[in-house]
BASEKE-161767 format. One record per residue: residue number from 0; residue in three letters; z, y, x of N, C-alpha, C, O in turn. Coordinates in pm, whole numbers. Each point is the difference from the previous one (the first is absolute). Layout:
<nodes>
seq,type,npz,npy,npx,capz,capy,capx,cpz,cpy,cpx,opz,opy,opx
NUM,ALA,Z,Y,X,Z,Y,X,Z,Y,X,Z,Y,X $
...
</nodes>
This chain:
<nodes>
seq,type,npz,npy,npx,capz,capy,capx,cpz,cpy,cpx,opz,opy,opx
0,UNK,3,-120,73,-9,123,-73,3,132,89,46,-4,114 $
1,UNK,-95,123,-170,-5,108,85,124,60,-33,63,-31,-101 $
2,UNK,-18,136,202,139,80,-19,-32,62,-124,-115,19,-40 $
3,UNK,254,22,-39,-10,81,-90,1,134,-20,-8,54,110 $
4,UNK,14,18,-186,6,138,-15,160,63,33,29,92,77 $
5,UNK,59,-170,-160,111,65,-5,77,8,112,6,-110,55 $
6,UNK,65,208,13,69,-35,87,142,-60,1,64,4,-106 $
7,UNK,-17,-51,201,162,-69,0,106,99,1,-8,104,66 $
8,UNK,122,-140,-150,66,93,-11,117,-60,91,-24,-68,100 $
9,UNK,163,102,-149,101,-37,100,24,-161,18,-36,-64,-99 $
10,UNK,78,3,182,1,-135,8,-95,-101,3,25,-121,0 $
11,UNK,-149,180,3,-101,-62,-30,-52,-17,-128,-101,-71,-4 $
12,UNK,140,113,-96,-14,-10,-135,-141,94,-59,-6,119,33 $
13,UNK,-82,-168,-102,-120,66,-24,55,126,-85,106,3,-62 $
14,UNK,-187,84,73,33,141,-50,-95,23,-105,-121,-14,17 $
15,UNK,186,59,-150,-76,31,-127,-89,148,37,35,80,87 $
16,UNK,-135,-68,-161,-79,142,28,94,137,-10,-4,105,64 $
17,UNK,80,-147,-162,112,121,-31,124,16,113,93,80,-2 $
18,UNK,-124,-175,93,94,11,88,136,-112,25,69,-29,98 $
19,UNK,-74,-9,-218,138,-112,-35,-42,-121,77,-120,-18,19 $
20,UNK,213,-71,31,-4,-104,44,13,-138,-100,80,4,-94 $
21,UNK,-153,-112,115,-7,-93,-100,50,-124,95,-82,-58,71 $
22,UNK,226,18,-72,50,-97,66,-68,-133,-16,20,-53,-109 $
23,UNK,-92,-8,191,-79,-137,-42,63,-90,-33,-35,-68,-97 $
24,UNK,127,46,157,119,-133,-49,36,-4,-148,4,-105,-65 $
25,UNK,29,253,6,44,4,-111,-107,-14,-131,17,-52,-110 $
26,UNK,-140,121,171,-85,7,-90,-105,-122,-26,-55,-33,-104 $
27,UNK,48,-26,246,-109,-114,-53,26,-128,-77,-89,-78,-33 $
28,UNK,218,64,6,14,-115,-117,-41,67,-154,-31,-73,-94 $
29,UNK,34,214,86,-40,33,-119,-125,79,-18,-20,89,-83 $
30,UNK,-62,-137,177,-129,64,-4,-111,-113,-24,11,-100,72 $
31,UNK,-110,102,-159,-77,-104,-17,-149,35,35,-50,109,-29 $
32,UNK,-16,-210,92,-115,2,37,-99,18,-109,-5,-89,-86 $
33,UNK,-88,207,75,-92,-19,-131,-154,27,40,-85,0,-90 $
34,UNK,44,25,243,-82,19,25,-33,42,147,100,-18,70 $
35,UNK,-219,74,9,3,22,105,-133,128,1,-87,9,-86 $
36,UNK,102,76,201,-88,103,-3,-148,-63,70,4,-83,91 $
37,UNK,-93,119,-130,-144,-31,59,-83,107,72,-107,-19,58 $
38,UNK,164,117,-68,-58,112,68,-1,154,-69,40,2,-117 $
39,UNK,-68,85,157,-9,151,-76,-120,-18,-130,-88,-86,-9 $
40,UNK,116,187,-75,-125,14,-91,-9,158,-6,96,75,-16 $
41,UNK,-223,-40,31,-38,130,-8,51,85,110,43,-64,96 $
42,UNK,-36,208,-87,21,93,88,146,83,-38,41,101,56 $
43,UNK,16,-165,-151,133,69,-36,124,-73,45,109,57,4 $
44,UNK,-127,-200,35,112,-40,85,28,-123,-101,92,-76,30 $
45,UNK,-151,57,-125,41,-118,-121,-21,-119,85,-75,3,97 $
46,UNK,152,-122,-139,-17,-135,49,-51,-75,-93,30,10,-119 $
47,UNK,-121,-99,169,-48,-126,-38,96,-123,-27,10,-74,98 $
48,UNK,60,35,-207,77,-112,-2,-29,-107,-70,-30,13,-118 $
49,UNK,33,-156,187,-41,-132,-63,147,-50,-36,80,-54,77 $
50,UNK,-63,82,-209,110,-81,-57,14,-141,26,-104,-58,30 $
51,UNK,209,-10,-34,36,-155,18,-53,-43,-127,-84,-90,3 $
52,UNK,119,140,-114,-22,-36,-129,-122,77,-37,7,122,-14 $
53,UNK,-142,-201,-6,-111,52,-13,0,78,-163,-83,87,-26 $
54,UNK,170,-125,-57,8,49,-126,77,125,-29,6,54,-110 $
55,UNK,51,-16,217,86,120,1,-62,134,-35,-105,40,49 $
56,UNK,174,22,-132,-46,141,-42,47,83,97,99,-28,67 $
57,UNK,-166,136,-53,37,128,80,128,63,-69,75,66,72 $
58,UNK,-44,-82,-202,126,35,-37,116,-101,19,114,27,-36 $
59,UNK,-140,-120,82,107,-111,67,66,76,132,102,-41,56 $
60,UNK,-164,138,-21,80,56,131,87,133,-72,-44,91,-70 $
61,UNK,198,-122,121,90,100,-29,-31,121,92,-84,4,90 $
62,UNK,173,99,-132,-26,124,82,33,-9,138,-16,107,59 $
63,UNK,49,-184,-2,31,-36,120,-51,-111,59,-3,-103,-67 $
64,UNK,-41,102,190,-22,-149,59,36,13,127,43,106,45 $
65,UNK,-60,-217,27,65,10,161,-140,-94,74,-70,-91,-43 $
66,UNK,73,149,145,-102,-79,95,48,-44,124,80,73,60 $
67,UNK,-116,-185,-9,66,-79,113,-123,-30,80,-101,-63,-30 $
68,UNK,137,128,147,-104,-14,127,103,-47,128,113,40,28 $
69,UNK,-186,-126,27,93,-54,127,139,27,-7,55,69,86 $
70,UNK,11,-123,-190,162,-7,-28,41,139,-34,123,11,-5 $
71,UNK,-177,81,-16,58,154,-42,-56,5,-129,-120,-16,-23 $
72,UNK,226,41,-77,-35,28,-139,21,123,-31,104,52,42 $
73,UNK,-183,15,-109,3,144,-52,-29,36,-137,-114,-31,-37 $
74,UNK,179,80,-35,-8,29,-148,-86,118,-27,10,96,76 $
75,UNK,-99,-92,-181,-83,114,-6,-8,18,-206,-2,-88,-86 $
76,UNK,0,207,78,-35,39,-167,-147,-22,-43,-97,58,48 $
77,UNK,96,-153,-149,-169,-2,-31,-18,116,-98,67,25,-100 $
78,UNK,-181,49,154,-56,114,-67,-102,-70,-119,11,40,-116 $
79,UNK,-98,-133,145,-107,-53,-102,-17,-139,38,45,-33,110 $
80,UNK,-102,-53,-184,-47,-111,14,-84,-47,-108,34,1,-118 $
81,UNK,-164,-50,171,-61,-69,-113,-93,-108,64,5,-9,123 $
82,UNK,-90,-75,-190,-76,-108,27,-140,44,42,-69,66,-78 $
83,UNK,29,-98,189,-143,50,21,-106,-125,10,-121,14,18 $
84,UNK,177,-115,-29,-79,-125,-26,84,-140,-3,115,7,42 $
85,UNK,-157,-115,-81,76,-136,-27,69,-3,62,100,15,-70 $
86,UNK,-58,-27,206,76,-29,107,59,114,89,56,-22,108 $
87,UNK,-73,142,-160,57,126,90,60,95,-81,-49,16,-112 $
88,UNK,143,50,144,60,104,-63,-3,117,92,-29,-20,119 $
89,UNK,60,158,-169,-20,110,62,127,64,2,37,40,-110 $
90,UNK,45,-18,214,141,50,-6,-2,151,89,-39,12,116 $
91,UNK,89,92,-200,5,142,67,160,-2,31,77,-13,-96 $
92,UNK,-26,25,225,143,23,53,5,161,38,-88,70,48 $
93,UNK,217,-40,-86,55,138,15,37,-40,169,70,-97,30 $
94,UNK,-136,196,78,-23,25,108,-87,-112,92,19,-32,117 $
95,UNK,-116,-12,-206,-104,-56,81,-120,69,-62,-49,-45,-104 $
96,UNK,1,148,160,-108,90,-22,-121,23,50,-74,96,-22 $
97,UNK,51,-219,112,-121,19,87,-54,-129,25,83,-91,3 $
98,UNK,-243,52,22,-19,-129,28,63,-46,128,10,-122,16 $
99,UNK,43,220,95,47,-71,100,132,-67,2,32,-99,66 $
100,UNK,37,165,-147,168,-42,-47,-23,-131,-62,54,-97,53 $
101,UNK,-137,78,-171,-36,-98,-50,-46,-115,55,32,-113,-39 $
102,UNK,-121,140,146,-65,-97,92,123,-74,59,6,-123,-8 $
103,UNK,102,203,73,122,-63,65,73,-108,-91,54,-104,40 $
104,UNK,-61,140,-140,66,-119,-120,-65,-107,-20,54,-81,-77 $
105,UNK,-190,43,138,-74,-113,-49,85,-113,50,62,3,107 $
106,UNK,-62,-105,-195,77,-121,41,139,4,-65,54,-108,-26 $
107,UNK,6,217,-1,126,13,-49,39,-118,-110,-90,-51,-68 $
108,UNK,181,24,58,40,-80,-121,69,93,-124,95,72,28 $
109,UNK,-142,-78,-150,35,82,-103,124,-76,-62,1,-119,-34 $
110,UNK,97,205,26,142,-69,-62,54,121,-108,2,122,15 $
111,UNK,44,-213,-134,78,102,-101,136,-65,-10,13,-122,2 $
112,UNK,80,201,-13,135,-30,-25,3,-88,-136,-67,28,-100 $
113,UNK,154,-137,111,24,-90,-140,49,93,-109,-38,-13,-116 $
114,UNK,138,124,160,63,57,-106,-82,101,-42,53,79,-78 $
115,UNK,-198,-55,116,-86,81,-47,-106,-60,-106,-86,61,-63 $
116,UNK,121,-210,61,-88,-62,-110,45,8,-130,122,-12,-10 $
117,UNK,-195,31,-112,23,1,-120,82,-137,-49,-20,-104,63 $
118,UNK,91,105,-150,80,-115,-43,-116,-91,-51,-105,39,-51 $
119,UNK,143,-165,74,-86,-105,-64,13,-11,-136,106,44,-46 $
120,UNK,-184,-92,-30,13,-13,-131,59,-130,-37,11,-86,87 $
121,UNK,36,59,-235,67,-124,-49,-98,-118,34,-113,-11,-49 $
122,UNK,178,-84,149,-55,-137,33,-93,31,135,-54,-96,55 $
123,UNK,39,207,-13,-84,22,122,102,35,100,115,34,-26 $
124,UNK,-180,-47,171,75,-4,120,-110,55,104,-119,-25,-19 $
125,UNK,166,110,143,-55,8,97,12,-122,87,106,-62,5 $
126,UNK,-236,17,82,15,-100,114,100,13,61,83,-90,-8 $
127,UNK,-62,182,74,121,9,110,120,-56,-55,82,-62,68 $
128,UNK,-70,87,-209,130,-31,-39,37,-164,-11,115,-44,0 $
129,UNK,-231,-32,-9,34,-143,23,-7,-72,121,9,-123,7 $
130,UNK,-26,202,93,-21,-59,141,183,-21,48,94,79,9 $
131,UNK,-110,-199,10,154,-43,67,65,-54,-117,115,-31,28 $
132,UNK,-150,3,-172,27,-66,-105,12,-137,14,-108,-50,31 $
133,UNK,195,-25,-41,31,-121,-18,-104,-78,-112,-5,43,-116 $
134,UNK,-62,-140,150,-59,-49,-134,54,-140,-13,16,-60,106 $
135,UNK,17,-9,-230,50,-127,-44,-93,-37,-112,-68,72,-74 $
136,UNK,80,-182,78,-60,-71,-137,94,6,-130,110,54,13 $
137,UNK,-149,-109,-143,84,6,-71,77,-127,7,105,7,-65 $
138,UNK,-121,-97,111,74,-113,57,118,12,121,77,-91,28 $
139,UNK,-82,250,50,60,17,87,-48,-33,111,90,-4,83 $
140,UNK,-181,-20,-45,-49,-45,151,-13,144,64,-61,83,-68 $
141,UNK,111,-44,190,-46,140,69,-95,-36,69,-3,-103,67 $
142,UNK,-114,212,-77,-104,-29,64,-47,99,111,-107,-11,61 $
143,UNK,212,123,-41,6,85,104,-11,137,-64,30,27,-116 $
144,UNK,-75,49,203,1,164,-22,-153,51,-12,-92,-72,37 $
145,UNK,69,208,-93,-140,0,-19,5,65,121,98,63,40 $
146,UNK,-197,-75,15,-46,110,149,-124,51,-7,-41,82,82 $
147,UNK,-40,-133,-198,-131,105,8,-45,2,-163,39,-82,-84 $
148,UNK,-124,186,63,-59,-6,-114,-117,51,7,-26,104,60 $
149,UNK,-85,-198,-143,-146,32,26,-108,-14,-138,54,-58,-95 $
150,UNK,-136,83,82,-78,-13,-98,-90,-122,24,-16,-34,117 $
151,UNK,-50,-42,-223,-109,-69,18,-108,18,-96,-81,-89,-27 $
152,UNK,79,205,-24,-76,74,-91,55,-22,-145,7,94,-79 $
153,UNK,30,-215,48,30,-41,-138,135,43,-57,29,29,-116 $
154,UNK,54,-32,238,143,31,14,94,23,109,-47,-30,110 $
155,UNK,149,69,-110,65,13,155,53,-139,15,4,-84,-89 $
156,UNK,42,68,237,47,-133,25,132,34,110,-14,81,91 $
157,UNK,111,-138,-109,117,23,77,6,-98,103,11,-115,-42 $
158,UNK,-16,130,157,12,-95,117,163,-3,29,76,90,35 $
159,UNK,-55,-209,-59,164,-50,5,28,-97,125,-45,-114,13 $
160,UNK,113,171,61,2,-128,116,179,-6,25,90,80,-22 $
161,UNK,-95,-195,68,135,-25,41,-11,-118,132,-71,-101,-11 $
162,UNK,134,125,108,-29,-65,142,-167,-32,13,-75,92,-33 $
163,UNK,34,-180,66,-163,-20,24,-73,-19,-154,-121,1,-20 $
164,UNK,219,-17,-76,-81,-40,-117,-68,156,-80,60,107,11 $
165,UNK,-162,-118,-70,-47,118,-86,-71,-43,-122,-87,-88,-3 $
166,UNK,130,154,-97,-36,-6,-113,-79,113,-42,30,108,48 $
167,UNK,-129,-115,-133,-74,110,-76,3,1,-140,-52,-93,-61 $
168,UNK,105,183,5,86,32,-116,-108,83,-91,-13,122,16 $
169,UNK,-69,-198,-120,-80,126,-84,124,60,-63,107,-54,-27 $
170,UNK,-153,194,10,69,101,-90,-60,-7,-144,-71,89,-45 $
171,UNK,102,-193,-18,-47,11,-131,121,-56,-115,96,-70,32 $
172,UNK,-123,110,-150,116,-34,-92,39,-167,-3,115,-42,-17 $
173,UNK,-214,-30,33,27,-144,-15,90,-56,134,54,-110,-17 $
174,UNK,-36,175,141,75,-27,93,120,63,15,106,-62,15 $
175,UNK,-117,209,-19,97,81,35,101,21,-137,-46,60,-98 $
176,UNK,162,-104,98,89,24,-133,115,84,24,51,50,-101 $
177,UNK,4,-21,222,70,113,-35,8,77,146,-14,-70,100 $
178,UNK,34,195,-86,-16,71,102,148,74,-24,29,69,-98 $
179,UNK,47,-97,197,138,96,10,21,80,122,78,-31,90 $
180,UNK,-154,139,-92,8,100,145,153,17,60,32,-5,119 $
181,UNK,53,26,-235,157,36,62,48,-97,73,69,20,100 $
182,UNK,-112,-163,-153,66,-127,74,-93,-20,101,43,-37,110 $
183,UNK,-154,52,-125,-91,-4,118,-80,-172,-14,-27,-79,90 $
184,UNK,8,69,-229,-14,-163,-32,-92,-7,-84,5,76,-97 $
185,UNK,-97,-154,109,-118,-22,-99,-27,-159,-19,-26,-86,83 $
186,UNK,41,80,-209,-34,-155,-45,-126,-53,-50,-50,42,-105 $
187,UNK,0,-130,173,-146,-37,-68,-10,-157,-61,68,-97,34 $
188,UNK,-154,101,-113,-46,-147,-14,-80,-87,56,-118,11,-33 $
189,UNK,148,-109,122,-97,-60,105,-126,-81,-111,12,-114,-47 $
190,UNK,-102,188,30,-98,-80,-71,-62,-111,99,39,-5,117 $
191,UNK,-117,-68,-157,-45,-120,58,-81,63,100,-61,104,-26 $
192,UNK,55,-156,134,-87,17,116,60,141,104,-51,33,107 $
193,UNK,152,24,-163,61,131,73,76,-51,135,0,79,95 $
194,UNK,61,-198,-81,70,-35,82,-54,-93,97,66,-49,91 $
195,UNK,-173,29,-110,-73,-118,47,-73,43,108,-72,-79,61 $
</nodes>
């Protein structure tokens, strides 16, 4: 990765554009990756961002985002965001006003604070909320913990691992019976073929 634009603050912490520091150790667990800066857009310092979720809308980005480059994290106020094609968003950030500054941010990971996300609706959850949840069958067999989530086109799939064993759990009503995020436990029905 290239060097980021933000200067280091005291103790090697990343400096925010407004001069405040962002303690990396405190922030990292609260920040969620949502995309990557792929370069500048136009002559005003706008950024081209490739979202991790291709269905993300520009309105999904809150008023503040964080960019991580070379282990430095800096916060920026989002001035404007819009989709420019199927796979790319155009985001204008306060403090990034020319193509040269925008170019220095190429390759940065785009993060948002979990606290800035809108609340999930009834029966909904964010992917990051299930990572680490224990998965057990309706008969009480512990399959392990969810380590990854991906989509196969038809539905989401949880990658559940325990030691060297791995189970791919389709996130569909016939399989997922209960999700208790507070207890960090998910109960599934082991349909035929799931555990083979």
